[in-house]
Every structure is written in C-alpha cells, then in structure tokens.
LUMBA-187787 format. One line per 3 residues: for each residue x, y, z of N, C-alpha, C. Coordinates in steps of 0.05 Angstrom, whole numbers, plus 32768, in hexadecimal, padded with zeros to 4 digits. Example, Ala and Ser with C-alpha at 12.3 -4.5 7.8 and 13.67 -1.06 7.14 Angstrom:
2
8108 7F8E 809C 80F6 7FA6 809C 8108 7FBE 809C; 8101 7FD3 808E 8111 7FEB 808F 8102 8001 809D
This chain:
307
9276 8CBD 8238 927F 8CD1 824A 927E 8CC7 8266; 9293 8CCB 8275 9294 8CC1 8291 9292 8CD9 82A4; 9288 8CD2 82BC 9286 8CE6 82D2 9296 8CDD 82EA
92A6 8CEF 82F5 92B6 8CE8 830C 92A9 8CF4 8325; 92A7 8CE4 833A 929B 8CEC 8353 92AF 8CEB 836A; 92AF 8D00 837A 92BF 8D00 8392 92B0 8CF1 83A8
92BE 8CEB 83BE 92B1 8CDD 83D4 9299 8CED 83DF; 929C 8D07 83E0 9286 8D18 83EA 926E 8D17 83D7; 9273 8D18 83BD 925E 8D17 83A9 9250 8CFB 83AA
925F 8CE6 83AE 9253 8CCC 83B1 9240 8CCB 83C9; 924A 8CD5 83E0 923A 8CD5 83F8 9220 8CE5 83F4; 9221 8CFB 83E6 9209 8D0B 83E2 91F5 8CFD 83CF
91FF 8CF0 83BB 91ED 8CE3 83A8 91E1 8CCA 83B3; 91F0 8CBB 83C2 91E6 8CA2 83CD 91D9 8CA5 83E8; 91DB 8CBD 83F4 91D1 8CC2 840F 91DD 8CAD 8422
91F7 8CA9 8420 9205 8C95 842F 921D 8CA2 843D; 9221 8C9C 8456 9236 8CA8 8466 9248 8C92 8472; 925F 8C9B 847C 9271 8C88 848A 9263 8C7F 84A3
9268 8C66 84AC 927D 8C54 84A2 9274 8C41 848C; 925B 8C44 8482 9252 8C31 846E 9258 8C3A 8451; 9260 8C54 844E 9268 8C5D 8433 9282 8C4F 842C
9282 8C40 8416 9299 8C2F 840F 92A7 8C38 83F6; 92A3 8C50 83EC 92B0 8C59 83D4 92BE 8C74 83DA; 92D7 8C76 83D3 92E6 8C8F 83D7 92E8 8CA0 83BE
92DF 8C95 83A8 92DF 8CA4 838F 92D4 8C91 8379; 92C7 8C9C 8365 92BB 8C8A 8350 92BA 8C98 8335; 92B9 8C88 8320 92B6 8C92 8305 92A0 8C81 82F7
928D 8C8E 82EC 9276 8C80 82DF 9276 8C87 82C2; 9273 8C72 82B1 9272 8C75 8294 9257 8C69 828A; 9246 8C7A 827F 922C 8C71 8277 922C 8C5F 825E
9244 8C5C 8252 9247 8C49 823C 923E 8C56 8221; 9240 8C46 820C 9239 8C4F 81F2 922F 8C39 81E0; 9231 8C3D 81C6 9227 8C29 81B3 9235 8C0F 81B5
924F 8C0F 81BC 925F 8BF7 81BC 926A 8BF0 81D8; 9264 8C00 81EC 926E 8BFB 8207 9257 8BFA 821B; 9258 8BE7 822D 9243 8BE5 8242 9248 8BFA 8258
9233 8C05 8264 9236 8C17 827A 9246 8C0A 8291; 9259 8C19 829C 926A 8C0E 82B1 9272 8C23 82C5; 927E 8C1B 82DB 9287 8C2D 82EF 929F 8C22 82FD
92B0 8C34 8308 92C8 8C2C 8316 92CA 8C3D 832F; 92D4 8C31 8345 92D7 8C40 835E 92EF 8C35 836D; 92F7 8C44 8381 930D 8C3B 8392 9306 8C3F 83AF
930F 8C2D 83BF 930C 8C2F 83DC 9327 8C2A 83E9; 9331 8C3D 83F8 934A 8C3A 8406 9344 8C30 8422; 934C 8C17 8427 9345 8C0A 8440 9359 8C11 8455
934F 8C1D 846B 9360 8C27 8480 935B 8C19 849B; 9370 8C14 84AA 936E 8C08 84C4 935E 8C19 84D8; 935B 8C33 84D1 934E 8C46 84E3 932F 8C44 84E1
9324 8C34 84CF 9307 8C33 84CC 92FB 8C24 84E3; 92E4 8C2E 84EE 92D8 8C23 8506 92CF 8C06 8502; 92C9 8BFD 84EA 92BF 8BE2 84E5 92D4 8BCE 84EF
92EE 8BD4 84EC 9303 8BC1 84F3 9304 8BBC 8511; 92F8 8BCE 8521 92F8 8BC9 853E 92E6 8BB1 8545; 92D4 8BAA 8533 92C2 8B94 8538 92C5 8B7C 8525
92D7 8B7F 8511 92DA 8B6A 84FD 92F7 8B69 84F3; 9308 8B5C 8501 9305 8B50 851C 931A 8B5E 852E; 9315 8B5F 8548 9329 8B6C 855A 9345 8B60 8558
9346 8B46 8554 9360 8B39 8553 936E 8B3B 8538; 935E 8B3E 8522 9369 8B40 8507 9355 8B4F 84F6; 935B 8B68 84EE 9347 8B78 84DE 9344 8B6D 84C2
932B 8B67 84BB 9324 8B5E 84A0 930B 8B6E 8497; 930C 8B78 847E 92F5 8B86 8473 92DE 8B72 846F; 92C8 8B76 847C 92B1 8B63 8479 92A9 8B60 845C
92A2 8B47 8455 9299 8B42 843A 9281 8B53 8432; 926F 8B57 8444 9257 8B67 843D 925E 8B84 8438; 9275 8B8E 8442 927D 8BA9 843C 9288 8BAB 8420
9292 8B95 8416 929A 8B93 83FA 9281 8B94 83E9; 926C 8B86 83F2 9252 8B87 83E4 9247 8BA3 83E4; 924A 8BB1 83FB 9241 8BCD 83FD 924F 8BDE 83E9
9269 8BDA 83E5 9278 8BEA 83D1 926D 8BE5 83B5; 9268 8BCB 83AF 925E 8BC4 8394 9242 8BD0 8390; 9231 8BCE 83A5 9216 8BD9 83A3 9216 8BF7 83A0
9227 8C05 83AE 9228 8C22 83AC 9232 8C2B 8390; 9245 8C1C 8385 924F 8C24 836B 9239 8C1E 8356; 922B 8C08 8359 9214 8C02 8346 91FF 8C17 8348
91FA 8C21 8360 91E5 8C36 8364 91EE 8C50 8356; 9208 8C56 8357 9211 8C6E 8348 920D 8C6A 832A; 9213 8C52 8320 920F 8C4D 8304 91F1 8C4E 82FD
91E0 8C43 830E 91C3 8C44 8309 91B9 8C60 8307; 91C3 8C72 8318 91BB 8C8E 8317 91C2 8C9B 82FD; 91DA 8C94 82F2 91E2 8C9F 82D9 91D1 8C95 82C2
91C7 8C7C 82C4 91B8 8C70 82AF 919A 8C75 82B0; 918F 8C75 82C9 9172 8C76 82CC 9168 8C8D 82DC; 9179 8C9F 82E4 916F 8CB7 82F1 9179 8CB9 830E
917B 8CD2 8317 9185 8CD8 8332 916F 8CD2 8346; 916D 8CB8 834E 915B 8CB0 8362 9168 8C9C 8374; 915B 8C94 838A 9166 8C81 839D 9160 8C65 8393
9174 8C53 8397 9171 8C37 838F 9175 8C25 83A7; 9166 8C0E 83A5 9165 8BFA 83BA 9171 8BE0 83B0; 9183 8BD4 83C0 918F 8BBA 83B9 9179 8BA4 83BB
9170 8B9B 83A4 915A 8B88 83A3 9163 8B6B 83A4; 917A 8B65 8398 9182 8B49 8396 91A1 8B47 8394; 91AC 8B32 839F 91C8 8B2B 839C 91C9 8B0E 8392
91DB 8B09 837F 91DF 8AEE 8374 91FD 8AE8 8371; 9204 8AD0 8376 921F 8AC6 8371 9234 8AD9 837D; 9231 8AE0 8396 9245 8AF0 83A4 925B 8ADD 83AE
9273 8AE2 83A5 928A 8AD2 83AD 929F 8AE3 83BC; 92A9 8AD8 83D2 92BE 8AE5 83E1 92D7 8AD3 83DF; 92EB 8ADC 83D1 9302 8ACB 83CA 9319 8ACE 83DE
931E 8AE7 83E6 9335 8AEC 83F8 932D 8B02 840B; 9337 8B01 8424 9332 8B17 8437 9341 8B30 842F; 9334 8B47 8433 9340 8B61 842F 9347 8B6E 844A
935F 8B77 844C 9369 8B82 8466 9371 8B9F 8463; 9373 8BAD 847A 937C 8BCA 8479 9396 8BCD 8469; 9397 8BE3 845A 93AE 8BE9 844A 93A9 8BE3 842C
9393 8BD5 8427 938D 8BCD 840B 9380 8BE5 83FC; 9386 8BE7 83E3 9377 8BF8 83D1 9363 8BE7 83C2; 934A 8BE9 83CA 9335 8BD8 83BD 9329 8BE7 83A6
932A 8BDB 838E 931E 8BE7 8377 9304 8BD8 8371; 92EF 8BE7 836A 92D5 8BDC 8366 92CC 8BE2 8349; 92C2 8BCE 833C 92B9 8BD1 8320 929C 8BC6 831D
928D 8BD4 830D 9271 8BCC 8309 926A 8BCF 82EC; 925A 8BBD 82E1 9251 8BBE 82C5 9233 8BB9 82C4; 9225 8BC9 82B5 9208 8BC5 82B2 9203 8BAD 82A1
91F1 8B9B 82AA 91EB 8B82 829D 91D1 8B82 828E; 91BC 8B8F 8298 91A2 8B8F 828B 918C 8B96 829E; 9174 8B8F 8295 915B 8B96 82A4 914B 8B7D 82A9
9141 8B79 82C1 9131 8B62 82C7 9115 8B65 82BC; 9105 8B50 82BC 90E9 8B53 82B3 90D9 8B67 82C3; 90E1 8B6B 82DD 90D3 8B7E 82EE 90DC 8B9B 82E8
90F0 8B9E 82D8 90FA 8BB9 82D2 9110 8BC2 82E3; 911D 8BB0 82F2 9133 8BB7 8304 914D 8BB3 82F4; 9162 8BC2 82FC 917C 8BC0 82ED 918F 8BAD 82FB
919F 8B9E 82EB 91B2 8B8B 82F6 91CE 8B93 82EE; 91E1 8B8B 8300 91FD 8B92 82FC 920F 8B7B 8305; 9226 8B7A 82F9 923C 8B69 8303 9251 8B7B 830E
925C 8B73 8325 926F 8B84 8333 9285 8B72 8340; 929C 8B7E 8345 92B1 8B70 8352 92C3 8B84 8362; 92D0 8B79 8376 92E4 8B88 8385 92FF 8B7B 8381
9313 8B8B 8379 932D 8B80 8374 9342 8B8F 8385; 9358 8B81 838A 936F 8B8C 8398 9388 8B84 8388; 9397 8B97 8380 93AF 8B92 836F 93A8 8B81 8357
9391 8B86 834B 9389 8B78 8333 937C 8B5D 8337; 937C 8B52 834F 9370 8B38 8354 9354 8B3C 835F; 9341 8B2B 8355 9325 8B2D 835E 9323 8B21 837A
931A 8B31 838D 9316 8B28 83A9 92F9 8B21 83AE; 92E6 8B2E 83A0 92CA 8B27 83A4 92BB 8B30 838B; 92A4 8B24 8386 9294 8B2A 836E 9277 8B24 8374
9265 8B30 8364 9248 8B2C 8368 9238 8B36 8350; 9220 8B2C 834F 920C 8B36 833D 91F6 8B44 834E; 91F0 8B5C 8348 91DE 8B6C 8359 91C6 8B76 8348
91AF 8B78 8355 9197 8B84 8349 918E 8B9B 835A; 918A 8BB2 834D 9181 8BCA 835B 9165 8BD1 8352; 9154 8BDB 8364 913A 8BE4 835E 9137 8C02 8367
9129 8C12 8358 9123 8C2D 8361 9116 8C2C 837D; 911F 8C3C 838F 9115 8C3B 83AA 90F7 8C3F 83AC; 90EC 8C4F 839A 90D0 8C55 8399 90BF 8C3C 8393
90CC 8C28 8386 90BE 8C0F 8380 90C4 8BF9 8393; 90D2 8BFF 83A9 90D9 8BEB 83BC 90D4 8BF5 83D9; 90BF 8C06 83DB 90BA 8C13 83F5 90AE 8C00 840A
90B2 8C07 8423 90A8 8BF7 8439 9089 8BFA 843A; 907C 8BE3 843D 905F 8BE2 843F 9058 8BD8 845B; 904E 8BE9 846B 9047 8BE0 8486 9030 8BCC 8485
9033 8BB5 8493 901E 8BA1 8493 9004 8BAD 849F; 8FED 8BA3 8498 8FD4 8BAD 84A3 8FD3 8BAE 84C1; 8FDE 8B98 84CD 8FE0 8B97 84EA 8FFC 8B8F 84F1
9009 8B9E 8503 9024 8B97 850A 9025 8B7C 8518; 9035 8B6A 850C 9036 8B4F 8516 9050 8B4A 8525; 904F 8B3A 853A 9067 8B33 8549 906B 8B15 8549
9084 8B0C 8547 9089 8AF0 8549 9086 8AE7 8566; 9078 8AD1 856A 9074 8AC6 8585 908C 8AB5 858D; 90A2 8AC2 8595 90BA 8AB5 859C 90C1 8AB8 85B9
90CF 8AA5 85C5 90D7 8AA8 85E1 90EC 8ABD 85E5; 90F2 8AC3 85FE 9108 8AD5 8604 9122 8ACA 85F8; 9134 8ADC 85EF 914D 8AD2 85E3 915C 8ABF 85F5
9166 8AA9 85E9 9176 8A96 85F8 9192 8AA2 85FD; 919C 8AB1 85E9 91B7 8ABD 85EB 91B5 8ADB 85E6; 91C1 8AEB 85F8 91C3 8B07 85F4 91DE 8B0E 85E7
91E3 8B28 85E4 91FB 8B31 85D6 9214 8B27 85E4; 9215 8B28 85FF 922D 8B1F 860D 9233 8B02 8608; 921E 8AF1 8608 9221 8AD5 8603 9229 8ACF 85E6
921E 8ADF 85D3 9225 8ADC 85B7 9243 8AE2 85B3; 924D 8AF6 85C1 9269 8AFE 85BD 927C 8AEA 85CA; 9272 8AD7 85DA 9283 8AC2 85E5 928C 8AAE 85CF
927C 8AAC 85B9 9282 8A99 85A4 9288 8AA7 858A; 927E 8AC0 8586 9281 8ACE 856D 9298 8AE3 8570; 92AB 8AE5 855D 92C1 8AF8 8560 92B9 8B15 855A
92A2 8B19 854E 9299 8B34 8547 9294 8B45 8560; 929A 8B5F 855D 9296 8B72 8572 928A 8B8C 8567; 927D 8B9C 8578 9272 8BB6 856F 928A 8BC6 8563
9284 8BD6 854E 926A 8BDC 8542 9261 8BC8 852D; 926F 8BB1 852B 9267 8B9E 8515 925C 8B84 8521; 9250 8B85 8538 9241 8B6F 8543 9223 8B74 853B
9219 8B65 8529 91FF 8B6B 851D 91E9 8B57 8523; 91EB 8B4B 853A 91D5 8B3A 8544 91D1 8B40 8562; 91B8 8B45 856A 91B3 8B4D 8586 91A8 8B38 8598
91A1 8B21 858C 9197 8B0B 859D 9191 8AF3 858C; 9193 8ADB 8599 918E 8AC2 858B 917C 8AB1 859D; 9168 8AA4 8590 9155 8A94 859F 915F 8A77 85A2
916F 8A6E 858E 917A 8A53 858F 9197 8A55 8588; 91A9 8A4B 8599 91C5 8A4D 8594 91D4 8A34 859C; 91DC 8A24 8589 91ED 8A0D 858E 91DD 89F4 8594
91C5 89F6 859E 91B6 89DE 85A5 91AA 89D0 858D; 91A2 89E0 8579 9197 89D5 8560 91A5 89E2 8549; 91BB 89D6 8540 91CC 89E3 852C 91BE 89E5 8510
91A8 89D7 850D 919B 89D8 84F3 9187 89EF 84F0; 9182 89FD 8506 916F 8A13 8505 9177 8A28 851A; 9176 8A41 8512 917D 8A57 8525 916B 8A6E 851F
9161 8A7C 8534 9150 8A93 8531 915C 8AA9 8542; 915E 8AC1 8537 9169 8AD7 8547 915E 8AF2 853D; 916A 8B08 8547 915F 8B22 853F 9175 8B37 8541
916F 8B4D 8532 9180 8B65 8533 916D 8B7D 8537; 9172 8B8C 854C 9162 8BA5 8550 916C 8BBB 853E; 915A 8BC7 852F 9161 8BDC 851C 915B 8BF7 8529
916F 8C04 8532 916C 8C1D 8540 917C 8C33 8534; 9172 8C4B 8536 9181 8C63 852D 919A 8C68 853E; 919C 8C5B 8555 91B3 8C5E 8566 91CB 8C4C 855E
91C8 8C3C 8549 91DD 8C2A 8541 91F4 8C3B 8535; 920C 8C39 8541 9223 8C49 8538 922C 8C42 851C; 9225 8C2A 8512 922E 8C22 84F8 921E 8C30 84E2
9205 8C38 84E8 91F3 8C42 84D4 91F5 8C5F 84CE; 91FC 8C70 84E1 91FD 8C8C 84DD 91E2 8C9A 84E3; 91E4 8CB4 84E7 91CC 8CC3 84F0 91B6 8CC5 84DB
91BD 8CC5 84C1 91A9 8CC9 84AD 919F 8CAF 84A0; 91A6 8C98 84AC 919D 8C7F 84A1 917F 8C7C 84A7; 9170 8C70 8494 9153 8C6B 8498 914C 8C4E 8495
915D 8C3E 8488 9158 8C21 8485 9170 8C11 848D; 916C 8BF7 8492 9182 8BE5 8497 918B 8BDA 847C; 91A4 8BE0 8473 91AC 8BD8 8459 91AA 8BBA 8454
91A1 8BB1 843D 919E 8B94 8438 91B7 8B84 843C; 91CE 8B8F 8435 91E7 8B80 8438 91ED 8B7B 8456; 91E4 8B8D 8467 91E8 8B89 8484 91D4 8B74 848F
91BD 8B72 8482 91AA 8B5C 8489 91B8 8B41 8486; 91C6 8B3E 8470 91D4 8B25 846B 91EA 8B20 847F; 91F8 8B35 8486 920D 8B33 849B 9201 8B2B 84B6
91EB 8B37 84BD 91DE 8B2F 84D6 91D7 8B12 84D6; 91CD 8B08 84C0 91C6 8AEC 84BE 91DE 8ADA 84BF; 91F4 8AE2 84B2 920D 8AD2 84B3 9218 8AD0 84CF
9217 8AE7 84DD 9221 8AE6 84F9 9210 8AD4 850A; 91F6 8AD5 8507 91E4 8AC4 8516 91EA 8AA7 8511; 91ED 8AA0 84F7 91F2 8A84 84F0 920D 8A7A 84F9
9221 8A8B 84F7 923C 8A83 8500 923D 8A80 851F; 922F 8A91 852D 922E 8A8E 854A 9221 8A73 8552; 920D 8A6B 8543 9200 8A52 8548 9213 8A3B 8545
9224 8A3C 8530 9238 8A26 852B 9250 8A28 853E; 9259 8A40 8543 9271 8A44 8554 926C 8A3E 8571; 9253 8A3C 8579 924C 8A35 8595 9251 8A18 859B
9255 8A08 8586 925A 89EB 858A 9277 89E6 8593; 927A 89D3 85A4 9295 89CE 85B1 92AA 89C9 859C; 92A3 89BB 8587 92B8 89B4 8573 92C1 89CC 8563
92B2 89E2 8565 92BA 89FA 8556 92C5 8A11 8568; 92CB 8A0A 8580 92D6 8A1E 8593 92EF 8A2B 8588; 92F1 8A45 8589 9309 8A53 8580 930A 8A59 8562
92F5 8A51 8553 92F5 8A57 8537 92E5 8A70 8531; 92E7 8A79 8518 92D7 8A90 850E 92CA 8A87 84F4; 92B4 8A95 84ED 92A7 8A90 84D4 92AC 8AA7 84C0
92B3 8AA0 84A8 92B8 8AB4 8493 92A4 8AAE 847C; 929A 8AC4 8470 9288 8AC2 8459 9297 8AB4 8442; 928A 8AA1 8435 9295 8A95 841C 9285 8A9F 8404
926B 8AA0 8407 925A 8AA9 83F0 923E 8AB0 83FA; 9231 8AC0 83EA 9214 8AC4 83EC 9209 8ABA 83D1; 91FD 8AA3 83D2 91F4 8A97 83B8 91DD 8AA8 83AC
91CB 8AB0 83BD 91B5 8AC1 83B4 91A8 8ACE 83CC; 91A1 8AE7 83C9 9192 8AF5 83DE 917F 8B09 83D0; 9167 8B0A 83DA 9154 8B1E 83CF 9147 8B2D 83E7
9141 8B45 83E1 9136 8B57 83F6 911C 8B63 83EC; 9106 8B5C 83FA 90EB 8B64 83F0 90E6 8B82 83F1; 90F1 8B8E 8406 90EC 8BAB 840A 9100 8BB6 841E
9104 8BD0 841F 9115 8BDC 8433 9109 8BD7 844F; 911B 8BD3 8463 9112 8BCF 847E 911B 8BE8 848E; 9108 8BF8 8497 910E 8C11 84A5 9119 8C0C 84C1
9129 8C1F 84CA 9132 8C1F 84E6 911A 8C23 84F8; 911D 8C1B 8512 9107 8C1C 8524 90F7 8C03 8524; 9104 8BED 851C 90F7 8BD3 851A 910A 8BBD 8524
9100 8BA5 8525 9110 8B8E 852C 9112 8B7C 8513; 912A 8B75 850B 912E 8B63 84F5 9130 8B47 8501; 911D 8B35 84FB 911E 8B19 8504 912A 8B09 84EE
9139 8AF4 84F6 9147 8AE3 84E2 9143 8AC6 84EA; 913A 8AB6 84D7 9137 8A99 84DB 9147 8A8A 84C6; 9159 8A78 84CF 916B 8A6B 84BC 916B 8A4D 84C0
916C 8A3F 84A9 9171 8A23 84A8 918F 8A1F 84A2; 919E 8A11 84B2 91BB 8A0F 84B0 91C4 89F3 84AA; 91DA 89F1 849A 91E7 89D8 8496 9205 89DC 8499
9212 89CA 84A8 922F 89CD 84AC 923C 89B2 84A7; 9254 89B3 849C 9263 899B 8496 9281 89A1 8498; 928D 8999 84AE 92AA 899E 84B1 92B0 89BB 84B2
92BF 89C6 849F 92C8 89E1 849F 92B5 89F5 8491; 929F 89EB 8486 928D 89FC 8476 9271 89FB 8481; 9262 8A10 847A 9246 8A10 8483 9235 8A20 846E
921B 8A1B 846F 9209 8A29 845E 91EF 8A30 846D; 91E0 8A43 8464 91C8 8A4B 8472 91B4 8A58 845E; 919B 8A53 8463 9185 8A60 8454 9175 8A70 8468
9176 8A8A 8464 916C 8A9D 8478 9154 8AAC 846E; 913F 8AAE 847F 9128 8ABE 8479 9128 8AD6 848C; 9125 8AEE 8481 9124 8B07 8491 9107 8B0F 8494
9100 8B18 84AC 90E5 8B21 84B2 90E6 8B3C 84C1; 90D2 8B4C 84BC 90CE 8B65 84CC 90B0 8B68 84D1; 90A9 8B6C 84EA 908D 8B6E 84F2 907E 8B54 84EB
908D 8B3E 84EB 9081 8B24 84E5 907D 8B1E 84C7; 9085 8B31 84B6 9082 8B2E 8499 909D 8B29 848C; 909F 8B15 847A 90B8 8B10 846B 90C1 8B29 845C
90DB 8B2F 845E 90E6 8B46 844F 90FE 8B3F 843E; 9106 8B25 843E 911C 8B1D 842E 9125 8B01 8435; 9138 8AF7 8425 9143 8ADC 8428 915F 8ADC 841E
9170 8ACB 842A 918C 8AC8 8421 9196 8AAC 8424; 91A5 8AA3 8410 91B3 8A89 8410 91D1 8A8F 8412; 91DE 8A87 8427 91FA 8A8E 842B 920B 8A76 8433
9225 8A78 842E 9238 8A64 8436 924F 8A71 8446; 925A 8A63 8459 9271 8A6D 8468 9284 8A56 846E; 929C 8A5E 8475 92B1 8A4A 847C 92BA 8A50 8498
92C0 8A3A 84A7 92CB 8A3D 84C2 92E9 8A3A 84C1; 92F7 8A4C 84CF 9314 8A4C 84D1 931D 8A58 84EB; 9336 8A5C 84EE 9341 8A6A 8505 934D 8A84 84FD
934E 8A97 850F 9357 8AB2 8508 9373 8AB3 84FD; 9384 8AA1 8506 93A0 8AA1 84FD 93A3 8A96 84E1; 938E 8A89 84D6 9390 8A7E 84BB 9383 8A90 84A6
9379 8AA7 84AF 936C 8ABA 849C 9382 8AC9 848D
C-alpha cells in the first residue's frame, strides 16, 4: 500500500521549509513480501527560486547538495513509514555522483529504495535524481533517528586558537562565483598561499536567509557545500585558475557525528590536492573545537560558458 504526500504534508512531517524543501510531492510504498520499500518524488525546478541568485548569477545551476537534500528528504519520508513518525538525521553519504548539471525548467524526479540496516541499527538507502529518464545524480545514504544523534555539549567550550581571517567575504567573492543566499563560507585563514591546506569557517546563525525561521541545525549536506566552496576558493585564487569555477564531481564519503545547532561557528580544515582540471579534498568539520564530521570530495575546474 502506498501513501501520497502533498508538498504541505511533506513540509509538516519533515519540519522543513522553503528554500531548502526540495520535494513538491511524493509517494511512499512500504513494500511487501516480494518488493523492497521504495519512494518516489518530484521537484519542479523554477528560475524563481532564491538559490539561483547565488548559484550562479551568470548561469543558474541547481547545486549538487540540493539534489542530495532531495534524496535525503525522500529517504526520511520512507524511514518514517517504515520505522515510525520521528525525526531523522543524515548520518552518512557514500558514492555520491553528480553526472550532469540541472537547470531551471527541469522536472527532477527522485527515487529511493530501502537497502538495509547497519550494525548500529541505522537504515540505509539508495537514491537517485533523474531528468527525462536520465540519471543526473545518485547516492547511498544512511539515516539515524534524531534522538540517537543528538548534540552533546563538550564539558568545556573549546575554541580553536586561530589568527584573524586572512580573507573576508568580500575577498572570497573576488575569486568565488557564489553569491548570497548561497555563499556558505564566512572567512578563510589560508587562501592561495598554501594550496595543500585550507582552514575556514561558516557562522551558523538563525538570521541566515537560506535556513528559514524554524531551522535549529545546520543541515549536513550544507556542511559539505561550505567545505567545497572553501576548497574551491583556495584553488581559484591561484593565477592559473583565474576566471574558472569549481563544480562538484562527487562526494566519495561523508559522515556526520551529530547535529550541529545554530548559534555556533562551524570550523573546517581541509587537505587539498589539485591536478589540472580536477581537485580533491579531505575535510574535517569542528564545532566548539570538537570534531563533528568528515567528508572526502572531488570537484572539477571549468569555465561558466562550458557548463
């Protein structure tokens, strides 16, 4: 038996609002003796969405992490049907591939299938985003009940002993094509001088227009986007890369230890490798000086007219 959800019902169940709500309608099938639990959803991509003002002003492209958001939201709907009406946290991403850019005017279809249970008792899913039947992105996701992934305040609030930022937002925008509301890095301590390592931060505030009034945590998929922007800014600051942009190619693996609440600073430390048109980074996320996640990602350097 399948259940159909309207956009309003999805928003209520997931406690998610625009502009981060990425499903316009969904159908969930809990499966049976011969069929695996699965779900289907649709997202009508419109040029009027505020994300396109920042990604990118010259050529609107749906961010790869927003495709991940759509997959994660659909998996959460399926998890609720299987394991109870509770909140779920994106615990892990594996083998995330971005094959083609999605632009305004596309009808993005999202599919998810339940894969199994991890030794820790978390549920895993395979998901994909398609346009006109072609797979544009895919991923394996692991969800944990929110009650089992809660924020644990460290015994003493720790701060990283870092110097004042080398680059502020204005300087970052000189090399990075991203603009508000999708500029997700607020400062960088090293930019262009040492391309093998970069450290930066994102302030997590309730005043962020991207998050909405009722947001209480910084979504894990946006943590990865913050890291990708920081790493790309580090590479794009080099003279040989002037005029280029960085596009997500894949997220090999990312895990998130716990939800990171707003009202904090997300610090990011990355080891970077670049070779010609491609780059890779291994990123550690910290909050209050404590590790809260890690991501291995790859990106490609190109020009806006070749996207």
